[in-house]
N, C-alpha and C positions, 0 to 999 in steps of 0.2 A: 357277493363278495365271499371268499373261502378265507381269506387271511390278508396279511399285508407284508410289505418289505420296507425297511427304513435305512437311511444312512444318517449317522450321527458324525459330525465334524469336530476334530480336536485341533488344537492350536499346535503346530509344529513349525519352526522357522525355516527347517529345510525342504519340506514338502506336504502336499495335502495328505492327511490322514483321515479315514473315515471308519467308524465302527459300523458294520453292517448287522442288520438284524431281519429276522423272518419268523413269522408266525402263521400256521395254517390251522385255523381255529375249527374249521369243520371236519369233523373225523371221517367222514365218508370221501372227503377230498385228499386225504393222506395217502402216499403210496402210489400216485398216479403221476409222479414227477412234475407236478403243477409248481410245487415248491422250487424244485431244480430249475425250472425254467424261467420263473418269476425272480429268483435270486440272480441267475446268469444276466438276464436283462438289466437289472438294477446294478449289477457289477459293471456291466459295459456302458451303461448310461453314466455312472460315476467317472469312469475312466475318459470317455470321450466329450461329455459335456461338463463335467465339475472338475477334470484334471486330477483325479484322485491317483496318488502314487503310492499308496500302502493302505490295505485293508486289514482291520482287526475284528475278529468275533470272539464274542463270550458266550458259553454255552453251558448249560448246566451237566455236570460230569456224567449223570446217568442219561443222558439223551444222546445214545450211541448213534442213532439214525442221523441226527443232523451232524454230529461229529464227523461221521463218514462221508456226508454230503460235501461237507467243505473240505475234507481231506482229498476227496475225488476232484475238486476244483482246484487244488495245488496249494491250500492252506497247510501251514506246518504247527504244530502244537509248540507254544513258546512257554507256557507256564500253567501251573495248576494251584488253585486257590482252595485249601480245605476250609477256611473260614467262610468263603462265599458260595461253596460247593460247586464251583465251575472251572472250566478249562479255558485258556486263551489261545487262539490260533491267529497266525498272521499270514499275509500274502503281500510281498513286494510286487509292485505292478512294473514288470520288465518287458522288454520286447517279446521274449519268447512267450510270456504268459498272454501277452496281448493278441499274438498271433493265434494261441491256442482257444482263448476267448472268442475271438472274432469267427474262427472257424466252428466252433461249438454253438455259438448264437445263430449264425446264418443271418440272412437278411431280416432287417427289422425297421421300423419307423417309429420316430419320436414324434408325437403329436402335442404342441405346447398350446395350452388353453390359457385364455385371458382371465 
């Protein structure tokens, strides 16, 4: 295992909101698009299986590589916190983004384990 991805759910009466998180701990695994692929699969799983309608990510302000990755995925900067030294990016899950996500991910299988 080189890292992990997570979704944390917030209570919203209108739609399902998830804060997405990724961490690639092994430095030799960075820069190989492993994080890109893992995050795309997690986002797709959230949309198709968990009915997520909005994603939020919070990233340390100096982590430009991560910020760039999420911007390439269509996330938009919505706030900056000087106190927490982080930026927040959002992505509303709409039909055009689902089309992009589906085309970018390609074929995949979800294997549910007991």
